[in-house]
N, C-alpha and C positions, 0 to 999 in steps of 0.2 A: 733305746731308740724311740720310745713313746714321747720322751721329753723333746727329742729332736723334731718329731712330727708336730708337737705342740708349738715349737718355735716356728716351724714352717707354716702352720695354720695361722698363727698370729701375724706373721709376715704377710700372708695373703690378705688378711683383713686390712692391715695398714697399707698394703699395696693398693687396695681398692681406692682409698683416699689419695694416696701418694701418686701412684702410677696413672690411674684414670683421671684423678683430679689434676695432676700436673700435665697430663696430656691435653686437657682442656686449656690449661695455662700456656702450654707450648703452642697451642693453636693461635695464641695472641701474637706470636712471633711473626707468622706470615702477615697478620694484620698490620703490625707495627712496621715491618720492613717493606711493605707495599704501600703504606700511606704516609710514612715519614721519610724524610731525607736521611742520608747517612749521618749527617751532623745532628739532626734531631734525635735519631735513635742513639747516637753517642751520648746525648744528654741523659736519656733514660738509663743507659748502661752505667754512666758515671754516677748518677745519684744512687742507684741500687748498690753499687760497689761501695760507696762511702757510707751508706746507711748500715751496711753489715758491721762496720767498726762500731758504730753507735749502739747497735743491738747488743753487743757484748757488754758494753758499759751499762746499758739499761737493765740487763738480766743478771749480770755477774755470776752466771752459772749456778744460780740457786736451785734450778731444777735437778742438777746433778747431786747437789747436797741433799735435796729432798729424797732422791733415790737412795742415797747412802743412809740417811738417818730415819727415813720413813719406810724402809724395806720391811721391817717387822711391824705387824699390824698394831701392836701395843703402843708404839711410839709414833704412829703415822699421823694422827690428828694434831699432836703437838708440833711435829716438824712441819706439817702443812700450814698451820696457822702462823707459825713464826716466819716461814719463808714468804707467805703471801703478804703479811703486814710489812715486811721489810721491802719487798719489791714494789708494793703500792706506794710507800713513802718516797722511795728514790725515783720512781717513774714520774711522779707528779713534780718533784723538784727538777728533774732533768727536762721535762716538758716545758716547765716555766722558763728555764734557762734558754732552751732552743727558741721559744716563742719571743722572748725579750731580745735576744741577740741574733735574730734571724738575718738582719741586714749585714752585720759584720761577717757572719758565716757565709752568706751568699757572696759577699765580696771576695772572701778567701777562696771559694770554689770557682771563682771567675764567672759568676752569674749575678752581677750586681742589679740587673733589671728584674730579677725573679726571686725576691726574698720569700714569696708565697710558697715556692717549691720547698724551701727549708721548713716552713711551718707545717705543710702537709706531711712531710716525713716525720716531724716531731710527733704528730698525732698517730701516724701509722706505727711508729716504734712503741709508743706508750700502750696502744691497744694490743699490739702483738705480744708485748712483754707481759702484760697483765693476764693474757690468755695462756701463757706458757705453762704456768704451774697447774692450772686446772687440767690442761692437756696431759701433763706429766702424771697427775693423779689418776686420770683415766687409764693411762698406760700401765701404771703400777697395779691398779686394781683389775687389770685384764678386762677392760671394757672397750674393745676395739670397734664395736659396732657404733656406739655413740661417738667415739673419736672420729671414725670415718665419716659419719653423717655430718658432723659439724665442719670438718675439713672440706668435704664436698660442697656443702652449702656456701662456705667462704669463697671457694674458687669459682663456683657457678655464678655467684652474685658478681664477683669481680669481672669475670669474662663478659657477663651480660651487660654490665655498665660500660665496659670498654666498647663493646659492639654498638651500644646505643649511641654513645657520644662521638665515637670516632668513625662510625660507618653509617648508622641509620640517620642521625641528625644531619650530617653534611649532604647525604643523598636527598633527604626530604627538602632541605633548603634549596638545593640545586634544581629541584622540580617544582619550585614555586610555593612550597608549604612553609612560609616565613614565620608561621606561628611557633615553630620549634625554637625560635630565639627566646621564648619564655623560659626554657630550661637549658639552653645551649648558646654559648658565645662563640661566634666564628673566630678562628685564629688562636683559640686557647690551646688546642692541640695536645702537647705533652702534658700540660697541667691536668687534663682529664684522666690520664693514666694514673696519676698520683691521687686524684680525688676518688677515683673508683676504688683504689686500694684502701684508702682511709675509710670509706663507707663500709666496704666489705669486712674490714678488720673490726670496726665498731659493732657491726651486726653479729659477727662470730662471738665477740666478747659478751654481748647481751645474751646470746644463747647459752653461754657458759655461766650465767649468773647463779644457777643452782649449785654449781661446784664452787664458785667464789664465795657464796654465802656460808658454805661449810667451814670456811676459815674462821668465822666468828663463833664457832662452837667451842673454841678454846682460846687461850690468851697467848700473847707474845712472851716467849721464854728467852730472856737475855742470855743466860748461860748456854742454852742450846744454840742460840743464834751465833755466839762466838765460836762454838765448835764447827758450825756449818760454814762460817766465813773462813776459818782456818783451812777447811777442806776445799772450799770453792775458789779461794783467791788464786792458788796456783793454776786452777783450771781456767781462770780468766786470762792468765798469761798464755795458756795453751790455746784458748779460743781466739785471742787477739792475734797470736802468731798464725793460727789457722786461717783467720780472715786475711792476714797479710799474704799468706801463701795462695789463697783462693781469689782474692779480690784486688790486691794491691796493683797488679799489672793494669787492670782497667781503670783504677783510680788515678794512676800517675802517668799513663801513656800521654795524656794531653800536655803534660809538663815536659816530658822527655823528647817527644818528637819535634823535628825541626820546623814544621810548617806553622801556618796561622792557627788561631784557635779553632775556627771552623774546619780547616783541613785536618787538624789533629783529632777533632771530635768525629770526623768521618772515618778515620782509621780506628778509633775506639769503637764506633758503631759496627764496622766490618768485623773486627775482632770479637766483639761481644756477641754478634749474631752467630758466628761460626762456633763460638764457645758453647752456645745453646745446643747445637747439634751434638757436640761431644758429651754434653751433660745429660743426654737422653738415658744413658745407662745409670746415671746417678739417681734416677727415679726408683729403681730397684734398691740401690744402696740406701736411700732414705727410708724406704719401707722396712728394710732389714734392720736398720739402726733403731727405728721406733720399737720394734719387737725385741731385738737382741739386748739392748742396754738393760731394761728391767729384767729380762729373762736370765741373764748371766748373774745379776745380783741375787735373784731369787734362788738360783740353783748353785750358788758358790760353795755351799757346804755339802753338796752331794759328793759321794765318793768318786763318781766318774765325771766330775765337772770338767776336768782338763780334756778328757776324751771327747766330751760333748762339744767343747769349744773348737777342738781340732777338726772335728767332722763338719761343724757349722761353717768354719772358715773355708774348708775345701769346697763345699757345695756353693758357698757364696762366690768363690773364685770361678767355679765352673759356669755359674749363671751369668756373671758379669762379662766373662770372656765370650760367651755365646752372644750377648747383646752387642759387644764390641765388634765381633765378626759380622753380625747382621748389618750393622750400620756401615761398615767398611765395604762389604760386598754390594750393598744396595744404595750406595751414596748417591747414585744418579736419581733415585727416587726420594731419598731423605732430604736432599738439598732443596726440594721445593717447599720445605718448611720455612725457608727464608727467601726474601726477594732476590731476583736475578742480579741486582746491582751489588749484592753481598757475596756472590759466588767466587770472587777473586781470592777469598781467604779459605777456600775448602781444603787447601793443602795442609793446613795446621790441624785438621780434625783428627787424623790418625795419632798425632803426637798427644793431643789432649785426651783422646779416648784412653790411651795407655796410661796417662797420668791419672785419670779418674779410677781406673782399675787399681792402681797402686794406692790411691787414697782410700779406697774401700778396704784394702788389706791392712793399711795403717789403723783404721778404726777397729778391725778385728784384733790386731796385735796389741793395741793399747788397752785392752780390757784389763790386763794384769795389774797395771799401776793404779787403776781406779778401784779394783777390788781390794788391793793391799794398802790403800791410802798412801801411795807413793806418787801423788800427783805432781810433786815438785820435779820428779824425773821427767814426766811428760812435758812439763813446762820447758825444761832445758832442751828437750828434743825439738819441741815446736819452735823455740827461739832459734835453734840451729837451722831448721827448715826456712824460717823467715829470713835469716841472714843470706841463705843461698838465693832465695827469691829476690831480695833487695839488691844484692851485689850484681847478679846476672842481669837484672833489668837495667840498673844504672849504667853498667858497662856496655851492654850490647844493644839496647833498644835504639839509641840514637843512630846506629849504623844499620841494624837489621830489622827495625820496626817491630811489629807485633810477633814476628817469627821468634825473636829472642824471648819474648814473654812466654810463648808456648813451650819452648825448650826449657826455660827456667822452671815452669810449672812441673814438667816431667822430672827434672833433676831434683827439685825440692821433695816431691812425693816419693821418689826412689830412695832418697836419703832418709826420710822420716820413717818409711815402712821398714827399712833395714835396721835403723837405729832402735826402733821400738822393739822389734823382734830380738835383736842382739842383746839389748839391756835386760830383757825379761827371761831369756832362755834358761838361766840358772836359778833365778829367784822364783820364777813361776813357770816351771817347765811344762809347756803344752806340746804334745807330740804332733806338731803340724806336719802333714805329709808334703813337705816342700818339693821333693822330687816329682811327685805326681802333679802338684800344682804347676810346677815349671814345665812339665810335659804338656799340659793343656795350653799353657801360654805359647809354647813352641808350635803346637798344632795350629793354633789360631793364626799366628804370624805366618806360618808356612802356607796355610790355605789362602791367606791374603796375598802372599807373594805369587802364588800360582795364578790368582786372578789378575794381578798386575801384568804377569807374563802373557796371559791369554789376551788381555786388552792390547798389549804391544803388538800382537800379531795382526791387529786390524780386523778382528772378527765383526760380523754383522751384529748390530745391537740386539736383535732377537736371539741370536746364537749366544751372545755374551750373557744375556739373562739366563739362558739355560745352563751355561757353565757355572755361573755364580750360584744358582739354585742347587746344582749338584755339589758344589764345593761346600755350601752351607749345610747340606744334608750329611756330609761326612762327619762333622763335629759331634752331633748327638749320637751317631753310630759308634764313634770312638769312646764317648762317655759311657754308653750302654755296655760296650764290650768290657771296659775296665771296671765299671762300678755296678755290674749287674746284680751281684749278691746284696750289696748295701742298698741299692735302689729298690730291690724287691722288698727289703725290710721296711723302707720308708713308705712304700705303697701298701704295706699290710700283707705282703705275700712272703712265703718262705723262700730263702735263697736256693 
């Protein structure tokens, strides 16, 4: 139980940077959706969706290879130096390629008038990729405080620059303070979002220079690099397929929808804004992943490693379902995170919330093939999920718009979580309490159904708030009733 408490503690620290930090980042969504048009926000959504594909190529999952070959302290420095040198060389080459061919790339993305957007993202990806391995080392060395500090600094700087250029400068200019044109160009708009990100990413990388310098304490090991690449390359396929599952809908909607470019981008913007609401529960998932991935590698040889993983997955499920229920019951409040012009897409939020819960389960179930060096199996599962995403989007988006993309996302993650569990149940038998996890999912959906039924009765809004608060309180009571003994152990008390 002490190891499980340690995982919970590390998750809390990573959550400080991930949840609080991303909360600040989420606060940019109201700024964007209230200062940009749907089409302009569609541009932002489109570029970040496409950049996710490039990030996989920039990093080619060397951080996972580092976890694998640097888990033992004896070989950590050699693995770290080899991986950093490799990523440094490829990042510089890819940045050069993006910079030189910015115009053809912009033409392909249907933004011929803005090749500078492509160059901005070339810089963002290079800086973020170079920071990835130092962050991975901090996670492996169990230094969550420094990790959280740098992440919070990155997000705080990014948010501050956005507020300065998108809010403060236009306000000052409108009130006669034209001196702001020395640092601000009217009409640049979307470009300042990308510039802010690039500056923040560069600043974070500079803060990580002490960790980067450690790479020069050893030399590049060609033999080790080959082993790391053999391990990582299947994960590149996994990641690329994962990006297809997570981002492809937003990247191709503008090509599949029947309207003009601006009309299609408006739909992309509406879908992307509501996707942000559904991803609120992914804040915890991200924090959990930061802690869980190195944790499971460190404890893989423990006698009770399988039991630990089963319990961690159960509590992960309990927590994410609680977040899902909170968003669904209080959507009338949560919706103010996005501008009113985007509320037409709120109907897809329940679908995408459930999809994100399943994605979190997939991350838990996929630990087995990472620990057993069976990453090729994970690659095939991810490819299967990507095919589900691609086919459903191509077939149904022209008729059903982004609703088809939302259902495709749910279908994809349902398939991947099932396939990963099914393929590992005999090879790496983790005793997941699937019945108990399914029960909590049923309670969550049942409470939401009761809320919908109460709303259909036309209750006064204040009374409706009371009903939803009462329904939300039922969930932790059920959890406490069923998990009282184990929860007491986690909190340091006897059952």
